[in-house]
MDTraj code that builds the backbone (N, CA, C; nanometers):
import mdtraj as md
import numpy as np

residues = "MET LYS GLN PHE LEU ASP ASN PRO ASN VAL GLN TYR TRP GLY ARG PHE ILE GLY LYS THR ILE PHE TYR PHE GLY ILE LEU LEU MET LEU ILE TYR LEU TYR HIS TYR LYS ASN ILE ASP GLY GLY SER PHE ILE TYR ASN GLU PHE".split()
xyz = np.array([
    [-1.8855, 0.0629, -2.3562],
    [-1.8145, 0.0971, -2.2176],
    [-1.7274, -0.0638, -2.2565],
    [-1.7833, -0.2040, -2.3180],
    [-1.7533, -0.3191, -2.3029],
    [-1.5738, -0.3292, -2.3750],
    [-1.6231, -0.2148, -2.5029],
    [-1.5061, -0.2259, -2.6035],
    [-1.3830, -0.1725, -2.5663],
    [-1.4573, -0.0517, -2.4914],
    [-1.2976, 0.0484, -2.3971],
    [-1.2478, -0.0670, -2.2916],
    [-1.3030, -0.0977, -2.2139],
    [-1.2484, -0.1752, -2.1237],
    [-1.1462, -0.2890, -2.1820],
    [-1.1927, -0.3891, -2.3204],
    [-1.1052, -0.4706, -2.3672],
    [-1.0042, -0.4041, -2.4572],
    [-0.9809, -0.3236, -2.4246],
    [-0.8770, -0.2582, -2.4891],
    [-0.7544, -0.2799, -2.4381],
    [-0.6892, -0.3356, -2.5174],
    [-0.5072, -0.3667, -2.4315],
    [-0.4703, -0.2887, -2.3766],
    [-0.4627, -0.1739, -2.4374],
    [-0.3872, -0.0336, -2.3782],
    [-0.4367, -0.0145, -2.2699],
    [-0.5824, -0.0209, -2.1938],
    [-0.7012, 0.0197, -2.1316],
    [-0.6353, -0.0710, -2.0098],
    [-0.6482, -0.2360, -2.0231],
    [-0.6330, -0.3172, -1.9397],
    [-0.4655, -0.2868, -1.8885],
    [-0.3775, -0.2628, -1.9684],
    [-0.2512, -0.2699, -1.9187],
    [-0.2246, -0.1464, -1.8290],
    [-0.2756, -0.0129, -1.8817],
    [-0.2580, 0.0805, -1.7972],
    [-0.3383, 0.0739, -1.6778],
    [-0.4136, -0.0188, -1.6937],
    [-0.5266, -0.0168, -1.5365],
    [-0.4508, -0.1387, -1.3767],
    [-0.3885, -0.2253, -1.5112],
    [-0.3364, -0.2596, -1.3786],
    [-0.2037, -0.2346, -1.3351],
    [-0.1433, -0.1434, -1.4486],
    [-0.0277, -0.0823, -1.3672],
    [-0.0641, -0.0032, -1.2438],
    [-0.1965, 0.0935, -1.2686],
    [-0.2235, 0.1793, -1.1704],
    [-0.2733, 0.0999, -1.0109],
    [-0.3325, -0.0729, -1.0855],
    [-0.3716, -0.0779, -0.9829],
    [-0.2119, -0.1489, -0.8836],
    [-0.1278, -0.2211, -0.9612],
    [-0.0095, -0.2398, -0.8836],
    [0.0279, -0.1551, -0.7914],
    [0.0712, -0.0320, -0.8855],
    [0.1408, 0.0715, -0.8488],
    [0.0406, 0.1305, -0.6648],
    [-0.0510, 0.1334, -0.6431],
    [-0.2073, 0.1771, -0.5592],
    [-0.1454, 0.0797, -0.4452],
    [-0.1354, -0.0442, -0.4815],
    [-0.0811, -0.2026, -0.4332],
    [0.0047, -0.1507, -0.3357],
    [0.1230, -0.1577, -0.4160],
    [0.2528, -0.1594, -0.3487],
    [0.2642, -0.0373, -0.2719],
    [0.1968, 0.1255, -0.2763],
    [0.2053, 0.1945, -0.2084],
    [0.1468, 0.1724, -0.1032],
    [0.0485, 0.0835, -0.0922],
    [0.0084, 0.0479, 0.0560],
    [0.1039, -0.0331, 0.1438],
    [0.1426, -0.0988, 0.0728],
    [0.2214, -0.2067, 0.1427],
    [0.3891, -0.1007, 0.2076],
    [0.3912, -0.0396, 0.1459],
    [0.5003, 0.0915, 0.1600],
    [0.4827, 0.1555, 0.2797],
    [0.3225, 0.2219, 0.2356],
    [0.2580, 0.2802, 0.3807],
    [0.2684, 0.2287, 0.5530],
    [0.2430, 0.1393, 0.5029],
    [0.2337, 0.0095, 0.6341],
    [0.3659, -0.0297, 0.6838],
    [0.4549, -0.0568, 0.6113],
    [0.5965, -0.0742, 0.6269],
    [0.6417, 0.0466, 0.7139],
    [0.6538, 0.0993, 0.6597],
    [0.6995, 0.2976, 0.7710],
    [0.5837, 0.3166, 0.8818],
    [0.4869, 0.2134, 0.9108],
    [0.3828, 0.2889, 0.9763],
    [0.4435, 0.1964, 1.1340],
    [0.4720, 0.0633, 1.0402],
    [0.5411, -0.0512, 1.1753],
    [0.6602, -0.0271, 1.2064],
    [0.7563, 0.0440, 1.1155],
    [0.8774, 0.0570, 1.1167],
    [0.8743, 0.2199, 1.2224],
    [0.7703, 0.2749, 1.2569],
    [0.7472, 0.3463, 1.3343],
    [0.7617, 0.2794, 1.4803],
    [0.7512, 0.1758, 1.5246],
    [0.7052, 0.0968, 1.6773],
    [0.8370, 0.0377, 1.6693],
    [0.9322, 0.0488, 1.5947],
    [1.0746, -0.0156, 1.6309],
    [1.1421, 0.0163, 1.7580],
    [1.1178, 0.1309, 1.7777],
    [1.2244, 0.1702, 1.8915],
    [1.0664, 0.1688, 2.0308],
    [1.1270, 0.1420, 2.1644],
    [1.0461, 0.1798, 2.2574],
    [0.9535, 0.3399, 2.3158],
    [1.0390, 0.4309, 2.2142],
    [0.9861, 0.4990, 2.2437],
    [0.8930, 0.6050, 2.0986],
    [0.9183, 0.4345, 1.9978],
    [0.8072, 0.4958, 1.8722],
    [0.6757, 0.5197, 1.8595],
    [0.5890, 0.5197, 1.9628],
    [0.4489, 0.5667, 1.9986],
    [0.4124, 0.4828, 2.1087],
    [0.2565, 0.5038, 2.0932],
    [0.2232, 0.4525, 2.2352],
    [0.1605, 0.3371, 2.2388],
    [0.1878, 0.2660, 2.1617],
    [0.1808, 0.0718, 2.1625],
    [0.1746, 0.0241, 2.2448],
    [0.1080, -0.0757, 2.2838],
    [-0.0015, -0.1299, 2.3882],
    [0.0842, -0.1979, 2.5185],
    [0.2187, -0.2516, 2.4013],
    [0.2918, -0.3552, 2.5180],
    [0.3796, -0.2675, 2.5792],
    [0.4422, -0.1716, 2.5638],
    [0.5104, -0.0247, 2.6074],
    [0.5447, -0.0815, 2.7591],
    [0.4041, -0.0934, 2.8177],
    [0.4187, -0.0470, 2.9557],
    [0.4598, -0.1835, 3.0348],
    [0.5003, -0.3681, 2.9701],
    [0.5421, -0.4401, 3.0028],
    [0.6870, -0.4599, 2.9864],
])
top = md.Topology()
chain = top.add_chain()
for i, resn in enumerate(residues, 1):
    res = top.add_residue(resn, chain, resSeq=i)
    for name in ("N", "CA", "C"):
        top.add_atom(name, md.element.get_by_symbol(name[0]), res)
traj = md.Trajectory(xyz[None], top)
């Protein structure tokens, strides 16, 4: 297993997949936060004030 993980090709693709998942999570978070941009955008706690 150690030899498999030390392979540069495996390290490259592991890093690529890890970064892809990380940036996809950031993108989903930004889309979720953009939903609250307008006042009708959701049941945000401060809409009543």
